[in-house]
C-alpha positions as CSV (number, residue, x, y, z in Angstrom):
1,M,131.4,102.7,69.9
2,T,131.2,106.2,71.2
3,N,129.0,107.0,74.2
4,R,126.4,109.1,72.1
5,I,125.9,106.2,69.6
6,R,125.8,103.7,72.8
7,I,123.3,106.0,74.4
8,T,120.8,106.0,71.0
9,L,120.8,102.3,70.9
10,V,120.3,102.1,74.4
11,S,117.5,104.3,74.1
12,I,115.9,102.7,70.9
13,S,116.3,99.5,72.5
14,S,114.2,100.6,75.5
15,L,111.6,102.0,73.5
16,L,111.3,99.1,71.1
17,V,111.2,96.5,74.2
18,L,108.6,98.7,75.8
19,Y,106.7,99.2,72.6
20,V,106.6,95.3,71.9
21,F,105.3,94.6,75.3
22,L,102.9,97.4,75.2
23,G,101.5,95.7,71.9
24,G,101.4,92.5,73.4
25,L,99.5,93.7,76.4
26,L,97.2,95.6,74.1
27,G,96.6,93.4,71.3
28,K,95.4,89.6,71.1
29,S,95.5,88.9,67.6
30,D,98.4,88.3,64.9
31,S,97.4,91.1,62.7
32,N,97.4,93.4,65.9
33,S,101.2,92.2,66.5
34,E,102.0,93.0,62.9
35,K,100.4,96.3,63.0
36,T,102.8,97.1,66.0
37,Y,106.0,96.0,64.3
38,R,104.8,98.3,61.4
39,D,104.6,101.3,63.6
40,L,108.2,100.3,65.1
41,G,109.5,100.8,61.8
42,V,108.0,104.0,61.4
43,Y,109.1,105.1,65.0
44,S,112.9,104.0,64.0
45,E,112.7,105.6,60.8
46,V,111.4,109.0,62.5
47,L,114.4,108.9,65.0
48,N,116.8,108.3,62.2
49,R,115.6,111.1,60.4
50,I,115.8,113.3,63.6
51,N,119.2,112.0,64.2
52,L,120.6,112.9,60.9
53,D,118.8,116.1,59.7
54,Y,117.7,118.1,63.1
55,V,119.3,121.7,63.0
56,T,121.2,120.7,66.0
57,E,122.4,117.4,67.5
58,P,119.6,116.0,69.5
59,D,119.6,114.6,73.2
60,L,118.1,111.3,71.7
61,K,117.7,110.0,75.2
62,K,115.5,112.8,76.1
63,V,113.8,112.3,72.8
64,T,113.4,108.4,73.9
65,D,112.0,109.4,77.1
66,G,109.4,111.8,75.9
67,A,108.2,109.3,73.4
68,I,107.4,106.8,76.2
69,R,105.6,109.4,78.4
70,G,103.4,110.3,75.2
71,L,103.0,106.8,74.7
72,L,101.6,105.9,78.1
73,E,99.7,109.5,78.4
74,A,97.6,108.5,75.4
75,L,96.5,105.7,77.5
76,D,95.2,107.4,80.1
77,P,96.6,110.4,82.6
78,Y,97.8,108.0,85.6
79,S,99.8,105.5,84.0
80,T,103.4,106.4,84.4
81,Y,106.9,106.0,82.9
82,F,109.9,105.9,85.6
83,T,113.4,106.6,84.3
84,P,115.9,104.4,86.2
85,A,116.7,107.1,88.4
86,E,113.0,108.0,89.0
87,Y,112.1,104.3,89.8
88,K,115.0,104.2,92.1
89,A,113.7,107.3,94.0
90,Y,110.2,105.8,93.9
91,Q,111.2,102.4,95.5
92,E,113.4,104.4,98.1
93,H,110.4,106.3,98.9
94,P,107.2,105.1,97.3
95,D,104.6,107.3,100.0
96,L,104.3,110.6,99.4
97,G,105.8,113.2,101.8
98,P,103.6,113.6,105.2
99,A,102.6,116.8,104.4
100,R,100.3,117.9,101.3
101,V,98.5,121.1,99.8
102,G,95.0,119.8,99.9
103,I,94.3,119.6,96.0
104,Y,92.5,116.5,94.6
105,L,93.7,116.5,90.8
106,S,93.2,114.6,87.6
107,K,94.1,115.0,83.9
108,R,92.3,115.4,80.6
109,S,93.4,116.6,77.2
110,G,96.8,117.2,78.9
111,Y,95.3,119.9,81.1
112,V,95.9,119.1,85.1
113,T,92.4,120.0,86.3
114,V,91.4,120.8,90.0
115,V,88.8,117.9,90.7
116,S,88.5,119.2,94.3
117,V,89.8,121.2,97.1
118,L,89.8,119.7,100.7
119,P,88.1,121.9,102.9
120,G,90.4,123.8,105.3
121,S,93.8,122.9,103.4
122,P,96.3,125.2,102.1
123,A,94.9,125.3,99.0
124,E,91.5,126.1,99.8
125,K,92.7,129.3,102.2
126,A,94.6,130.5,99.0
127,G,91.6,130.4,96.6
128,I,92.1,127.4,94.4
129,R,88.9,125.9,93.3
130,A,87.6,123.1,91.5
131,G,87.7,123.8,87.6
132,D,91.5,125.4,88.3
133,L,93.9,124.2,85.8
134,I,97.6,123.8,87.1
135,D,100.0,124.9,84.7
136,R,103.6,124.2,86.2
137,V,104.8,123.1,89.5
138,E,107.9,125.0,90.3
139,A,109.6,124.9,87.1
140,S,108.1,121.9,85.8
141,P,105.3,121.9,83.2
142,T,102.5,119.9,84.2
143,R,101.5,118.9,80.4
144,E,104.9,116.7,80.6
145,L,103.9,114.9,83.8
146,S,101.4,112.1,84.9
147,V,99.3,112.7,87.8
148,L,101.4,110.5,89.9
149,Q,104.3,112.8,89.1
150,I,102.6,115.8,90.0
151,E,101.3,114.5,93.2
152,R,104.7,113.7,94.2
153,L,106.0,117.3,93.5
154,L,103.3,118.6,95.4
155,A,103.6,116.7,98.7
156,G,106.9,117.0,100.8
157,A,107.6,118.1,104.3
158,P,105.7,120.0,106.5
159,D,106.0,123.9,106.5
160,T,108.0,123.6,103.5
161,T,106.4,125.6,100.2
162,V,105.7,124.9,96.9
163,K,104.9,127.2,94.2
164,I,102.1,126.4,91.4
165,Y,101.1,128.1,88.5
166,V,97.2,128.3,88.3
167,V,94.6,129.1,85.3
168,R,91.6,130.3,86.5
169,E,88.4,130.0,84.5
170,A,88.1,133.7,83.8
171,R,91.7,134.5,83.4
172,G,94.1,133.6,80.7
173,E,97.5,133.8,82.1
174,P,99.1,131.6,84.9
175,E,98.7,133.0,88.5
176,P,101.5,132.0,90.5
177,I,100.6,131.0,94.1
178,S,102.9,129.7,96.9
179,L,101.4,127.1,99.4
180,T,102.9,125.9,102.8
181,R,102.6,121.8,103.1
182,T,100.9,120.9,106.4
183,L,99.7,117.4,107.7
184,P,96.4,116.4,106.4
185,N,93.4,117.4,108.5
186,Y,90.5,115.6,106.9
187,P,87.1,117.1,108.1
188,P,84.9,114.7,110.1
189,V,81.3,113.9,109.1
190,V,79.1,116.7,109.2
191,A,75.6,115.9,110.7
192,K,72.5,117.7,111.3
193,L,68.9,117.0,111.3
194,L,66.3,118.7,109.1
195,E,63.1,119.5,108.4
196,D,60.5,116.7,108.4
197,G,62.9,113.9,110.0
198,D,65.8,114.4,107.2
199,G,69.2,113.3,108.4
200,Y,71.6,115.1,106.3
201,L,75.4,113.7,106.4
202,R,78.1,115.3,104.7
203,V,81.3,113.4,103.7
204,S,84.5,115.3,102.2
205,T,86.7,112.7,101.9
206,F,86.6,108.8,102.3
207,D,90.0,108.7,104.6
208,K,90.6,106.2,107.2
209,G,87.8,105.5,109.6
210,K,85.4,107.5,107.8
211,A,82.7,104.4,107.6
212,R,82.6,104.1,111.2
213,Q,82.3,107.9,111.5
214,I,79.1,107.7,109.1
215,A,77.5,104.8,111.0
216,A,77.5,106.6,114.4
217,K,76.5,109.8,112.9
218,I,73.5,107.8,111.5
219,K,72.6,106.4,114.9
220,E,72.7,109.8,116.5
221,L,70.4,111.0,113.9
222,Q,68.3,107.9,114.5
223,S,68.0,108.5,118.1
224,N,67.3,112.4,117.4
225,G,64.1,111.3,115.0
226,A,65.5,111.1,111.5
227,H,63.6,108.5,109.8
228,K,65.3,109.4,106.3
229,V,68.9,109.9,105.1
230,I,70.6,112.3,102.9
231,L,74.3,111.2,102.1
232,D,76.0,114.4,100.6
233,L,79.3,113.4,98.6
234,R,79.4,116.5,96.5
235,N,83.1,117.4,96.3
236,C,84.4,114.4,98.0
237,A,87.3,113.0,96.1
238,G,90.0,110.8,97.2
239,G,90.3,108.5,100.1
240,D,90.6,104.7,100.5
241,V,88.4,102.3,98.3
242,Q,87.7,100.1,101.5
243,E,86.0,103.1,103.2
244,A,83.5,103.1,100.2
245,I,82.8,99.7,100.2
246,D,82.2,99.8,104.1
247,T,80.3,102.8,103.6
248,A,78.2,101.3,100.8
249,S,77.5,98.1,103.0
250,L,76.1,100.3,105.5
251,F,73.2,100.7,103.4
252,L,73.1,97.8,101.2
253,G,73.6,94.9,103.6
254,K,74.0,92.4,100.2
255,G,74.6,93.1,96.5
256,L,77.0,93.9,93.9
257,I,79.1,97.0,94.8
258,T,81.9,97.4,92.1
259,Y,83.8,95.2,90.0
260,L,87.5,95.1,88.7
261,S,88.2,94.2,85.0
262,G,90.7,94.4,82.6
263,Q,92.1,92.9,79.3
264,R,94.2,90.6,81.5
265,Y,92.8,91.2,84.7
266,P,89.6,88.5,85.5
267,R,86.8,90.0,86.6
268,Q,86.7,90.6,90.6
269,D,83.4,91.3,92.0
270,I,83.3,93.4,95.1
271,T,80.0,92.9,96.9
272,A,78.6,94.6,100.2
273,H,79.7,92.9,103.2
274,P,77.4,91.9,106.9
275,T,78.0,94.8,109.3
276,D,76.9,95.4,112.8
277,G,73.8,96.9,111.4
278,V,72.5,97.6,107.6
279,F,70.4,101.1,107.7
280,D,67.2,100.8,106.0
281,L,66.1,104.0,105.8
282,P,65.0,105.8,103.0
283,L,68.5,107.2,101.2
284,A,69.0,110.0,98.5
285,V,72.8,110.6,97.4
286,L,74.0,113.8,96.4
287,I,77.0,114.2,94.1
288,N,78.5,116.8,91.7
289,Q,81.0,117.2,89.0
290,S,83.8,117.3,91.9
291,T,82.6,113.9,93.2
292,A,85.3,111.4,92.3
293,G,87.1,108.2,93.2
294,P,85.5,106.1,96.3
295,A,83.0,108.3,96.5
296,E,81.9,107.5,92.9
297,L,81.9,103.8,94.1
298,V,79.1,104.8,96.6
299,A,76.8,106.9,94.5
300,S,77.2,104.1,92.1
301,A,76.2,101.0,94.2
302,V,73.2,102.9,95.6
303,L,71.9,103.7,92.3
304,G,72.7,100.2,90.8
305,N,70.9,98.3,93.4
306,K,67.9,100.8,93.5
307,R,68.9,101.3,97.3
308,G,68.0,105.1,96.6
309,E,68.0,108.2,94.3
310,V,71.2,109.9,93.3
311,V,70.7,113.8,93.0
312,G,72.9,116.2,90.9
313,V,74.9,116.4,88.0
314,R,77.3,113.7,86.4
315,S,80.4,113.0,88.8
316,F,84.0,113.7,87.6
317,G,84.8,109.8,86.4
318,V,87.8,108.4,88.2
319,G,88.6,104.7,88.6
320,V,91.5,102.5,87.5
321,F,93.4,100.0,89.1
322,Q,97.6,100.0,88.5
323,K,100.4,97.9,88.4
324,L,104.1,98.4,88.9
325,I,105.6,96.7,86.2
326,P,109.8,96.7,86.1
327,V,111.7,96.8,82.8
328,G,114.6,95.3,82.0
329,D,117.0,98.7,81.8
330,G,116.3,99.5,85.5
331,S,113.1,101.8,84.6
332,A,109.5,101.0,85.2
333,L,105.9,101.3,84.3
334,L,103.2,102.3,86.5
335,L,100.4,101.0,84.1
336,S,96.4,100.8,84.5
337,V,95.6,97.1,84.3
338,A,91.8,97.2,84.9
339,K,88.9,99.5,85.8
340,Y,86.4,99.9,88.3
341,Y,82.8,99.1,86.9
342,G,79.4,99.9,88.1
343,P,76.7,97.4,89.1
344,D,75.2,98.5,85.4
345,G,78.4,97.7,83.9
346,K,79.8,101.2,82.8
347,S,83.3,102.1,83.5
348,I,83.2,104.7,86.3
349,N,86.6,106.1,84.9
350,D,85.0,106.7,81.6
351,N,81.5,107.7,82.3
352,G,81.5,109.1,85.9
353,V,78.2,108.3,88.0
354,T,75.0,109.7,86.2
355,P,72.4,110.6,88.7
356,S,68.7,109.3,88.5
357,V,67.5,112.9,89.5
358,V,69.9,115.6,87.5
359,Q,69.5,118.9,89.1
360,T,72.1,121.5,88.7
361,A,73.3,123.8,91.5
362,E,72.2,127.8,91.6
363,V,74.8,129.8,90.8
364,A,74.8,133.3,93.1
365,M,75.7,136.3,91.2
366,P,78.6,138.0,93.2
367,E,78.0,141.4,94.7
368,A,81.8,142.0,94.9
369,E,84.7,140.3,93.1
370,G,85.9,137.6,95.2
371,E,82.7,136.7,96.9
372,E,81.7,133.1,97.1
373,D,79.2,131.2,94.8
374,L,76.6,128.9,96.1
375,Q,78.6,125.8,94.5
376,N,81.1,126.3,97.4
377,P,81.1,123.5,100.3
378,E,80.4,126.2,103.0
379,H,77.0,126.4,101.2
380,F,76.3,123.0,100.8
381,G,73.6,122.3,103.5
382,G,72.2,125.7,103.7
383,K,68.5,126.8,102.6
384,D,69.5,128.0,99.2
385,D,70.9,124.6,98.2
386,L,68.8,123.6,95.4
387,Q,70.1,120.1,94.9
388,L,69.6,119.2,98.6
389,R,66.1,120.9,98.3
390,K,65.6,118.4,95.5
391,A,66.8,115.4,97.6
392,I,64.0,116.3,100.3
393,E,61.5,116.9,97.9
394,I,61.8,113.3,96.5
395,L,62.4,111.6,100.0
396,T,59.1,113.2,100.7
397,H,57.3,112.1,97.8
398,P,59.2,108.9,97.1
399,S,56.4,108.0,94.0
400,A,57.6,110.7,92.0
401,P,59.3,109.7,89.0
402,A,62.8,109.9,88.9
403,K,64.4,110.3,85.3
404,A,67.8,109.0,84.3
405,A,69.4,111.8,82.3
406,D,72.8,113.1,81.4
407,L,73.4,117.0,80.5
408,D,74.6,117.2,77.2
409,H,76.9,119.9,78.0
410,C,78.5,117.4,80.9
411,K,79.5,114.9,78.3
412,G,83.2,114.6,78.0
413,G,84.1,116.4,81.0
414,P,83.2,117.7,84.3
415,C,80.1,119.9,84.1
416,G,81.0,123.8,84.6
417,S,84.3,124.4,84.2
418,Q,94.3,108.6,90.9
419,I,98.4,104.5,93.8
420,G,99.2,101.2,92.7
421,G,96.4,98.8,94.1
422,G,93.6,101.5,94.0
423,M,91.7,104.2,92.4
424,A,94.0,106.7,91.2
425,L,93.6,110.2,91.8
426,A,95.7,112.4,93.1
427,A,95.8,112.7,97.1
428,A,95.0,115.7,99.0
């Protein structure tokens, strides 16, 4: 048996085993199993025609790996296939490199989208913004990679550089940008007292210790006379799920925060837990199209428990729970086996969080090229912040009816434009 034939047989066998496994995972009835095997027959025929009739002798191992990756991407952008070599490297170094570039990203319709950018990060300093598309990382086209694979390419050792190619909204050609990786410097909670006794808290990401920071800042605001709270989660993406649960517990005391559920993953309820003190001040939460991941759990919990109003536009939608599954030939899958759901029973990953009060952000007309608009974090909390003004208005007149609505032009994607054991979103 020649090496080429041996490789072909191994490749086909690997794919068939994977396909049958996924068919069993995704299908429950005999009819589904029969359809799976029929599909396998179609694949085998296609592979045979490629082998016999393609213009040049094909690299069938490459074809098979591409087919597996395409199969997983058809499920969601976070499920990942590791070749034996990639899986070995992942086992040796499961964590990301210590240094990052400050980009939170996701993938929709094959395009890698910047969900949010960490304030003060190399990406922000380079002018990368939410809604930008990443076409390549170094020489690797992002369309061929999962979110996790892109995340691992972006991370590395401190003071090393990585070149990415960014497509901006107003420009068609990818722009090369070199970023120098740095150790993450997560911004602290910003707190200030606004007019009429409104306490304002801005959270950029739910990194470790953030819930304690939020609790301390609320106590500080209360001591300064605050009797209402506005929690700003706009452009807040990434972080730790437990920090989101601890933060929601600060305001709820009891009740369902979220639950996990999958076809073969029994429903797991996550409820508010007792804290040193539960804050019962009137509450409004601000979200936008760049609110994603743990921040969505907080907003959904507040809304689902009728604890306060959520103001802004529909959030991005990130929330899958993943499991690492080794495959017999030394490869492995990182497969989404459950989704996070809000108290209302809606999948956060599929729907995002729809605010109870829809308020878009005002976009300023720039006076010169390169001038920032009012949706940037520097303007959050300022006098021209329409979403903040709406939250203040609602807290001042709590009897005003709140309208739960969704913007038609936001359906199916973010307005205006994730690892195992947690919510899947590329880390900063």
